[in-house]
C-alpha positions in Angstrom: 194.7 -7.9 -98.0 191.6 -6.1 -99.1 188.5 -7.0 -97.1 186.1 -4.2 -97.9 184.8 -2.3 -101.1 185.3 -3.9 -104.5 187.3 -7.1 -103.9 188.0 -7.8 -107.7 191.5 -6.3 -108.0 191.0 -5.5 -111.7 187.7 -3.6 -111.2 189.2 -1.8 -108.1 192.2 -0.8 -110.1 190.2 0.4 -113.1 187.8 2.3 -111.0 190.6 4.1 -109.2 191.8 5.4 -112.6 188.5 6.9 -113.4 188.0 10.7 -113.4 185.0 13.0 -113.7 183.0 12.3 -117.0 185.1 9.0 -117.7 182.8 6.0 -118.8 182.7 2.4 -117.9 180.2 -0.3 -118.8 178.5 -3.2 -117.2 177.2 -5.5 -119.8 175.3 -8.8 -120.5 177.0 -12.0 -121.5 176.4 -11.3 -125.3 177.6 -7.7 -126.0 180.3 -7.7 -128.6 183.1 -5.5 -127.2 186.0 -4.4 -129.4 189.5 -6.0 -128.7 190.8 -2.7 -128.0 188.6 -2.2 -124.9 189.6 -3.6 -121.7 187.1 -6.3 -120.5 186.9 -7.7 -117.0 184.9 -10.9 -117.4 182.9 -11.9 -114.2 180.6 -14.4 -116.1 180.3 -17.7 -114.3 177.1 -19.3 -115.7 173.8 -18.2 -117.0 172.7 -15.0 -115.0 175.6 -15.4 -112.6 176.2 -12.6 -111.8 173.6 -10.2 -113.3 174.2 -6.7 -114.5 172.0 -5.6 -111.7 174.1 -7.4 -109.0 177.2 -5.9 -110.4 175.6 -2.5 -110.8 174.5 -2.5 -107.1 177.9 -3.3 -105.7 179.7 -0.7 -108.1 177.3 2.1 -107.0 178.3 1.7 -103.4 181.7 3.0 -104.4 181.2 4.9 -107.6 179.4 8.3 -108.3 177.3 8.6 -111.5 176.2 11.8 -113.2 174.8 10.1 -116.3 173.6 6.7 -117.5 173.5 5.5 -121.2 171.7 2.6 -122.5 170.3 1.5 -125.8 167.0 1.8 -127.5 167.1 -2.0 -127.8 166.8 -2.3 -123.8 163.7 -0.2 -124.1 162.2 -2.2 -127.0 163.2 -5.8 -125.8 163.7 -5.6 -122.1 161.6 -2.8 -120.7 161.7 -4.3 -117.2 165.5 -4.1 -117.2 165.1 -0.3 -118.2 162.9 0.2 -115.1 165.5 -1.6 -112.9 168.3 0.6 -114.3 166.3 3.8 -113.6 165.2 2.7 -110.1 168.9 2.7 -109.1 169.5 6.3 -109.7 168.2 9.6 -108.4 165.9 11.7 -110.7 168.8 14.2 -111.2 170.9 11.5 -112.9 170.6 12.0 -116.7 169.6 9.0 -118.6 170.3 8.9 -122.4 169.0 6.3 -124.8 171.0 5.7 -127.9 170.6 3.5 -131.0 171.9 0.0 -130.1 174.6 0.3 -133.0 175.9 3.5 -131.3 176.2 1.7 -128.0 177.8 -1.4 -129.5 180.0 0.2 -132.2 180.9 3.5 -130.8 180.5 3.8 -127.1 182.3 0.4 -126.4 185.3 2.1 -127.9 185.1 5.1 -125.8 184.8 3.6 -122.3 187.7 3.0 -120.0 186.7 -0.6 -119.4 183.8 -3.1 -119.5 182.6 -5.5 -116.8 181.1 -8.5 -118.6 178.5 -10.5 -116.5 176.7 -13.7 -117.0 173.4 -11.8 -117.5 171.1 -13.4 -120.2 168.6 -10.5 -120.2 168.8 -9.3 -123.7 170.3 -5.8 -124.2 171.1 -5.4 -120.6 173.9 -3.1 -121.1 174.5 0.2 -119.2 177.2 2.9 -119.3 178.0 4.8 -116.2 179.4 8.2 -116.6 181.6 9.2 -113.6 180.5 12.1 -111.4 182.3 14.2 -108.7 179.8 12.9 -106.3 178.8 13.9 -102.7 182.0 13.5 -101.1 183.5 16.6 -102.8 183.6 19.8 -100.9 182.0 22.8 -102.7 182.1 26.1 -101.1 179.1 27.3 -103.2 
């Protein structure tokens, strides 16, 4: 029985399939996700859990080289944008895209989506997988 790390078996399995530059999303309760994209639904009730709570746990086990979020986050929930950015080092690239691009295109490209109960409007973030600090590089 798993007692450490990500305990949700679906999330753990999907994360294990990720390679360098693959994408996953953590989204609020309202983002429309295409039927063709795998969704792992963690929503229990309003704001349980939040995107930030899930992000913090995922980041304990997942290296990120880039984040992507929508201009709608900047426009409607600027505090959430700051929370996103505060969870990453300055060398992690942050890309802001138009909301229709995130909703209609990127949701089709990601390996999977974790849906939360977050009611913070436009609280959706894409994590682009990195090699991370565990990799040995001779130079």
